[in-house]
N, C-alpha and C positions, 0 to 999 in steps of 0.2 A: 504493500500500500504506500501511496505517496505520503510524505511527511509535510504537513502544512505549517505547523507551529515552529517558528524559527529559533525560539529560545527555550526549548524543552529541557535541555541539560541544566540550565540555570534554575528553572522552576522545579525540577524533579528532586527536591531535597529529602523526600521520604516516599515510602511505598504508596501511601494514600494519594499524594499529589500525582505520582506517576500514573496511578490508575485513572485519576480524573482526566489527565491529559490524554491518555489512551482512548478514553470515551469521547473526548472532544475531537480527536483525530478521526475516529470512526464517523462522526457527524460530518466533518468537512469532506471526507472521501465520498460520502453518500450523495453530496450535492455538486460534485464536479460537473460543470456545465458541458464540457466536451463529451464525457462519458454518458451523461444523461440524454443528450440529443441523439447520440449514436444508438442508444438503446430504444429510443422512441420512433426514430425514422428508419425505414427499411427501403433501400433502393435496389431493385432487381431489373437490370437492363434499363428500359425507358419508363419503368413503373415506380412510383413513389407511394409507399403505404404508410399511413399515419393513423394510429388509433383505429385500425380495422378498415379504414377507408383508403381505396387505391385511386391514384391519379395517373393518367397517361401523360407523361411529360411532353411527348411529341405532339400532343393535341394543342399545346399552347405556343403562340408565336413569340412571346417573351416571358421570361421568368425573372422576377425582380425581388429584391430583398429589402426589408425595412426592419430596423431594430431600434429600441430605446430602453434604457435602464441599465443597471449595473452588471447584468449578465449578457448584454447585447453584443459587446465586442467579441467575446469568446464564442458566443452562439453563431455570429456571422462568420467567423473564421472557420468553424466546424461545418457550417452549411456550404461555404465555398468549397471545402474539401470534399464533401459528400456529393455535391452536384457537378463537380468536375467540368467547368467550362460552359455549363448550361445557363449560367446567370448572365443577363444582359446589363443590368445596372442595379444600384442599391445605395441606400443611405442608412447609417446607424449613428445613434448618439449615446455616448457612454461617458462616465466620469473620468476615464483615463485616456481616452483617445486610442489610436492604434493605426495599423496599416494592413490593408487587405489588397488582393490583386484587382478586384473589380469594385467591391463596395467601398464607398466613401465613409470613413469613420470620423465622426466629428466629436470633439471634446466639449462637454457641457458642464454646467455648474449644478450642485446639489448641496443642501436641500432647497435653496431658493433659486427660482428661475432667473434667467438673465437675457439680455439682448442677444448674446451668443447662442443661447438655447433657441430663441425665436428664429435666428438666421439659419440654424441647422434644421429646425423643423420646417422652415419655409422651403428648403430643398426637397423634403419629403412631400410636402403639399403640392409643389410644382410637378413632381414626378407622378403623384396620384392623379392630378388633373388630366394627365395624358393617358389614363387607363382606357383599355378597351375590353370587350367581352372575351377576347382571345388571350388575355394576360393572366398569369398566375403570380400572386404576391404571397411570399412567406414572411410573416411578421413576427419577430421575436419580441415579446412583451415581458418586461421584468421590473422588479422593484426599483424605485428611483425614477421611473418613467413619468410620474406625475409632475416632477420638476423639470426633467430633461425635455419632454415633449411639450412645447409651449407655442401656441398660435391661436389667434393673431397677436400682434405686438401688445395689445392692451392686456392680454392675459398675464404677461410677464410682470407688470407692475402690480396687478391685482393678486397674482399668485404669491409674490414675495410678501405682500402685506398680509395676506390670508395666513401664511405660515407663521408669521410673527404674532398675529392676533390669536391663533389657536394655541401657540406655545404659552401665551400669557394667560388665557382663560382656562386652559386645560381641557379643551374639546378633544373628542376621540378622532382617530384617523379616518374612520368610516364617515363621520360627519364632515370632516374637512374634504374628503374625496367627493362627497355629494355636491358640495359647493363648487369644488374645482370643475366638475363636469359642466356646470352652468355658467362658468366664466370663460369657457374654452370653445374653440371651433373644431377641435380634434378629439377631445375626450368624450366620454359618454356616447360612444358610437359614431362620433364625428369623423374619425379616420375611415371607418368602414363605409360611410356615406360617400366620402371623397373617392374611395377606390372603386365604387360601383361603376360599371357592371363587371368588373374583373372577378376572378375566383380568388378567394383569400383563405389562407391557412394561418391561423393565429397560434403561435407556440407560446404558451403562457407559463411563466415561472412565478409562482405565487409567494409573495412575501407578506400577504395579509393574513393575520390570525383568523382561524376558523375556516381556512381553505376557501375563501370567497374569491374565486379566480376572476370574476367579473369586476372586482374592485381594484385589481392590479393596474397601476398606472392610470387609475380612474377610468378604466374600461373603454379604450379607444376603438376596440373591435366588437364590442358587445352592445346589443340593444339595451337602452337605459330606460328603466321603468319610472325613475324619479322625475319630478317636474320642478319648474321654477318655484312653485309654491312650497315644495318640500325644502328646497335650498333656502328660501326666505325664512321658513320656520326655524331652521338651524341657526341662521344669523340672528334672528330675534331672540332665540333662547339664550344667547351669550351677549346680547346687547351690542352686536356688531352692525355697522352700517357703511354706506358709501360704496357698495359693490354693484356693478352693472351685470345683471344676469340675463342669460338667453336660454331658450328651450333647446333640448337635445333632439336629434332626429327621431321622429316617431313613425316614419313610413317603414313598415315591416319588410317591404319589397327590397329595400336597400341591404338587407341582411340575409337574403335567401341563398347567396353563394359564399357565405362566410362560415368556416368551420373552425371553432376555437378548441384547441387541444390542451388539456390539463397536463403539463409536462412534469412539474414537480411542485411540492409545497413543503411546509414546515413539518408535516407528518413524516416525511422520508428521513430526515436526520434524527428526529425523535425516536423512530423505530430502530435506527442504526445505533443510537446511544443505548437504548434498552438492550439490544442484542449484545453489544460489547460489555455492558455491565454484567449481564448474565454469564458471559464467557469468563469474566474475571471473578465470578463467584458471589455477585451481589444480587439481591432482590431488587428488581427495577419497578418503580412506581411512577407512572406518567400522570401528573395532576392537571394537564391541560395543554392544548396546542393553540388556544385562541384567547390568551390572557392579555387584556388591555389594562388591567387594574394597576393601582398604585404599587410601587415596589415593596412597600411594607406589607400590603395585603398579599402580594405574591409570595413573599418570604414566609408569612404566617401560614399560608396554604401549604407550602412545601414542608415546613417544619412539622406540621401536624402528621405527616406521613412518614417522618424520619424514624428509623429504628436501627437496631444493630445490623451491620452488613447490608445497608440499604442505599440504593441510588435513586434519589427523587429527581425526576426530570420535568421540565416544562418548556413551553415555547410561547412566543408572543412578543408584544412590544409594550412594556410597562409605560403607563401614562401618568404624568404629573405636571402641574402648572409651573412655569418658570416666570415668576412675576417680579424678578429682580435681576440685575446684572450679576453674572457669576464668573467663575474661572473657566478652566478647561476640563472637559470630560464628556462622557456619553452615558446613555441609559445603562449599559452593561456595567460600566465602572461604578455607577451610582448604586446599582443593586448589590454588587460585590462589597461595596463599602457599608451599605445598610446591614448586610449579613453579619458584620463584625459585632453588632450590638448584642447578638445572641449566640455567636459561634462558641463551640466548646472544644475541648481537646479531643482529638480523634475524628474531627469533622473538617471538611473543606468545601468551600463554595466556589463555583466557577460560573461565570457569565460571559457569553461570547456573542458577537455580531457575526452572522454568517457571511457578510460581505467583507469581513476583515477590517472594517473601518468603523469603530464605535465613536463617531463624531471626532475622530483623531486618527493618528497613524497606528493606534492600538486596536486590536480586535476585541479587547475586553480585559478581564482580570480574574485571578483566583486569590481567595483570602482564607486565612485560618488563624489559629492561635499564634503562630509564628509572626504573622502580620502585626498583631497587637504588640508582641515583644519588640519587634524592630521599630515600631512607631514610638514606643517608650524610650528606646535607646537613642533615637534621633530627635526626641522631644517634639513629636508631631501629634496634633490633636485630631482624632477621628471625627469627633462632633463638629469641630470648626471646619474641617475639610468638606464634610457633607453639607453643612449649613451654607458655606460660601460657594458650593457647587464647583469646588476645585479638586475633584477626585483624581484627575490625571496627575497633578503634582504630587499628591500623597502617594499614590500607587507606584509611580515611577521611582520615588525616593526609597520606598521599601522593597523595590524589586519584584513586585507582584503583577506587573503588566504582562499581557500575553500578546505576541505579535505573529501575524501570518502574512502581512502584506495583502494587497487586493486579491480576493479569491475569484473574481469574475462570476460570482453567484450572489444571490440575495433572497433568502427565504425566512426573513424575520430573525429574531434573537433566540438563543438557546440558554437554558439554565440547568445547573446540576448542583445538588446538595448531596454530598457523599459522606457516609459514616462507616467507620471500620467496625 
């Protein structure tokens, strides 16, 4: 198996930590974008089979690729390899950029959209406007796409403001995505409408807790059931105003030739974590794959299931309001720090972002009793670091940060509470 964690040797100071890292490695290997696509798409001669449906590639005059999100660059690289010269053109937007033979890879910003994101999306829109009924589009949709896919230009300003507003008021990601659909011309089925009458295969990599594939990147290739009134209700709930909303495409005919494929979700790495925990001799307990709750609630839920030789696992994106200026850190680092309040000898907490970037160059962190001991030696305050939202500085100082680099995947966050 590939080794994803680059500082394993430094972190593996005891057997329990080594086991936790082995469980994390199993999760990362389960979401390898290249391997996942190759397992889902089968090409035999001129036939492409996806999720039981077969397409005759010779029946299309042009095959084009579109991608957006944190898995799009690797996905497009793999698609180019599989389709071997059949691709006529394509555009993908990722946080890291890249180079492909045919597809233009654009680098965008996340989590806030930018003018650069609009310019990259405009290339996709212009390509889409040239669609015909003889074209095949393969669209790689992954987490991060809600920020990276941004059109028209007005969405970029509104999208950035919306992100900051929701971070301040503590709204959920599904609520924010609902509003995002109604400030955009490409989300909420908007892209599918632009691609009509072409045939569209949507390859969806789900980072949304609960395996809600239609919410990934705010659903550019899915028919959207929500309305402007629904989006207005969300804004009113949090006292937000000043947004210009538009209705998403409601003509079902525009989606008749769209086939969205559930490629991977948070369930896959959680299953891999459980299997590796069993292999190592632990009882594995999965407390949920769709957890949006506050980090403290998440930890309480996990601790209730903790027993001797137990691995408690969970997935999701903990949510809490950030109503003050803080330091550096991410969701996973915050959860790992909060765990220190109740951590006991013989336990270890691990919290990781599947994209390898927990709002920083760190993928997350692991904490235990040794973390507390090191903090005392360095005269560092756990409470002050949490309160000031400067978890990165604390965890870096005590050497508990976990690094993978960009994984080219994104299926939400993963959590592990392990007891020997």
